[in-house]
N, C-alpha and C positions, 0 to 999 in steps of 0.2 A: 813846205805850206800850211799854214796853220789848221788847226783842228777846227775851226769855223768855214774854211773856204772849203776845207774835204765836205764837211757837211753839205754845205751850199750847192756842189758838185754831186753831192751822191742824189739829192731831192730832184735838182736841174735834170739829173740822168733818169731821174725816177718818173717825171710828170704822165712822157708817153706812155708808159705802162698802164700808171692810174686811168690816162683817158679810156685805154684800153678794157683797163679790168673794167673802167663804170662803164663802157657800152655795153660790154656783155652781159653783166649784169639789167642793165637797162633792156635788151632785146630780151634775155631771160622771164625778167619778172615782171615789166613796163612796158614803156616807150620810148624813142630816140626821142632825147630833146630838140627842139628847134625854136631858130629864132622868135621871140616874143616881147611884151615890152619890159621895160626895165625894174619891174616891181620884184623885190623879193620874199614877200609874202608867201608864209605857207599854207597851199591850198585845201590842205588837210592835217587836223592835228596830229600826234605823233599816237601809234599804237600804245596801250596799256599794257605794259609787263604781264600782267596779271589777267588772265581771261573769266569774265565773269557771268555765271548762271551758267556753266557750261558740265556736262557730264561725261564728256572728254577732250581730249585737246593736247596742248603743250606751247610754252612761247618759247626760241629758242634764240641766240644772242650769239652772233659770229664775228672775228675780225679779221680782216681781208688784208692781206699783207700782197706787196706788189715791189719790184727793186730794191728790196731788202729794207722796206719802212712800210706801217700799221697805215694806210690807208683810206678804210672803209669799213663800219659798223654796219653789220648786218642783221635786223632783227627780223622776226620768221613767227607769225603766230597765227595759231590754227583754232577753233573752236567748233566741236563736235555737239553742239547743243541740238538734240532731236527736231524737226526732223532732218536737218540739212549740215550746214558748214558756213563759215565764214572766215575769213584768211584776210591778215593785217600784215602788210609789209613794207618797213622801212629802211632805205639806205642814206648814210650822209656821209661824208668824208669824214677821216677825224686825224687826231696825232698833228704832226707839222704840215700834212700832207693840206688837212682839214683847214687849217690857215691861209693855206696860200689860195688852196684849190677848192671853191664854192660847188658842191653839186649835192643833190638830195635828189631822194624817189620815195614816192609814197602810194600805193599801190591797196587797193581792197576786192575782194569778190565775193559774192555768196551765192548759194546756191542750194540744189540737192545731192547728196551722195548715198548712193546704194548698188550694194552690189558690183561694185569696181567700177560702178556708171555715175559720170560726176555732168550735171545739169545744172548753170550758171543763171544765174536772174537777172543780177547787173555787176557790172566792173566799171573803178573808179580807178585812175590815177594822176597823177600830178607831179610833176621833176622843175627842179630849178637847173639849171647849166649855167656858170656865170651871170649871175643874176638875170636870166632871162627864165619865166614861165612856160610851159604844156600843159596843159590842162585835157584829159581824154574821159571820154563817159561810155559805155556799151550799154544799153537797157535790151533784155533779150523779151520775145512773147511768146506766148503760149503756142502761135503758130510755126516757132521757129524761125522768123524774122528777127534783126533786131538793129536798133536805132544807136547811130555812132554820130556823138555828138565831140567838136575839139575846138581849143582854145588857146592860143589863135585857130580858125576855121583850118582845117587842109585845103589844099587847091583842088578843085574839080577834076585835074586832069592825076593827082595823085589815088581820089577815090574811085576812078573808071580803071585804075589799072589790075584790078582783079574780077577774073570772071566768076558774076552772081552764083552759077553752077560749082565754084571751090569751097563756097565757104560755108554749105550746109554741113554740121557736124565738128563743125571748127570750134573750139574757144577760146578766149582774152588768156592772155602771156601769165597772170597771176592764178585762172582754175585753173592752167595748164601744168604751174608749176606743184599748185596743191593737188591735183589727180596723181602726178610723179611720185611725189612724198605719200602720202597714204598708203599708192598701191604697194611701197617700200614695205609701209608699215605695217600695214594690214596682212597683204600678201606675202612679204616677204619676201617680193620678186619684183625686175625691174618693168618698168610698163613699155612692151615693144613700140608704139607708136602713139602720140597724141597730135592733132591738127590745131592748129593755132591760125587766128586772123587776130589781128590786134586794132582794125578799125581802114588797115591801109595797105597792108602785107597777110600775105598765106603764107604760110610755112608751116612745115613736119620738125616737133621735136620726135626724135630717135632713142633708142634706149638699150643695151647689149650687157650682158654679164659678163662683169669682171672675175677674175679669181682672188679669190679670201686672201689677207694679206695682214700682217699684224705691223702696226703703228704703236711707235715709243714716243715717248712724252718729250716736250720741249717749254722752254719759258714761255712761246706764245702758243704752242699746241698743247693741253693741259691732258689729253685722251690718251689711256696705254690699252691695248687689247687685241682682239682678232676682228676682225671689220669683213663684209662682204661687199662688192663693189657693183655699180654700173659705169658703164660708159655713154654718155648723153654726146650727140651731134645732130645738125638743124639741117634741113635740105630747103631750099629756097623752092616755092612754089609760085609765086605771081604776085607783083606788085614792088621788087626788087629796079635799081638800076644796074643796067647790064655792068657796067663797069664796077660795079661794089658789090665785092665777093666775099668780105668780112664774114660774114654769117656762116657763109660752107666752109671755112676756114676755123669756126673756134669747135673748140673739146672741151668738156668738163668731166675729170673724172669724179664719182661720186661715193664717197667711204660711209658706211652705215653701220649702226650698233644699237644693241638695246641698252640703253642710260637710266631706263626705271620710269619713262613717262607711255601714257596711255595714247595711242594703240599699240606701239610698236617701236620698232629701230627706226631712227631719225638720221640724219647726215650729219657724223661726226668732224668729217674732213670736203673740202672739196677742191681740188687741182684744177686749174684753168689752164689751158693751152689756146694763145692766140699768134698770130703771124707778130703780133709788135712783143710779145714778149709774155711773161708766165706769170700766172698769180695764185695765190693759195686763203681758202675761208676755213680758220678754225673754228669750231665751234668753244665757246669758254663760258657760256653759261646755258641751265637750262631748268625752266619752272614748269612743274604739274598743272593739270586742270584747278588745281586749288591753291596756286600759286607758291607752293611749296619749291624751295630749290632743291633741287634733284642733281643738278650736277655743276660742275666749275664754283666760282666764287661769287659773291653778292657784288652789285654794279656799286661803284663808288659812293655813287651819288644818292642811291636810294637804302643803301644799308640791306643785312637781311630782314628777312622777314617769319 
């Protein structure tokens, strides 16, 4: 069998794992894709690599691997300009997988963060899945109400699956990820429980501490050193189809270390476990609030700053 045939087989066998990995990230930071029009237009501009006018914050870039192949680039950016926060997330299939499998997701959340309490004001997400686009927006009112809009619109049955009594106190997925990351960075702790509502599903993101360990570097994973750990699992509350339990079976081991950005330790490796296979996200680059490169190598397209 030729090398080219071997590569095609490797890619073909990896595609189900890529879909599963993309689904994990979509559930974690955005919203699942749905059928829409055939537009391939991006709903939001890519997030800047460096934060603007921020007093604290960081910009992190991860390469996500599954089935032995680099599959997704993951950019996570937090602006902690007083008095609130702004988070921007972008995921995009990359490498050979990106040439064959078109998927991208962008999400943003803004609000207030004080003493471990997060209060979002607005959330936006847009993803393109096989040339079909989905946009979702949540606006939070001062009285605790929220307005959810989706394009294409959610079905009436979808929005009625969650009892309104379960929604107060819940935040959107990107705000939830922000709370998890900032709790680990500032308090050095795993955030025990975060209630999440993405506009049609209600679930909990639960974390417990893992024993510290040492990570060794590789060509794909540049970090080396001692890390603290948190295990992230999800509990379905409402809005899910009874025969779909994939969220319940997902698990993410998050390994954190201080790499020189404020306000503290950040994830340097994510280990994803799904019913369809495993995935790994390795931190390859980190910038401080002023845009200075503090970890990894500069992006080939941007050069150093």
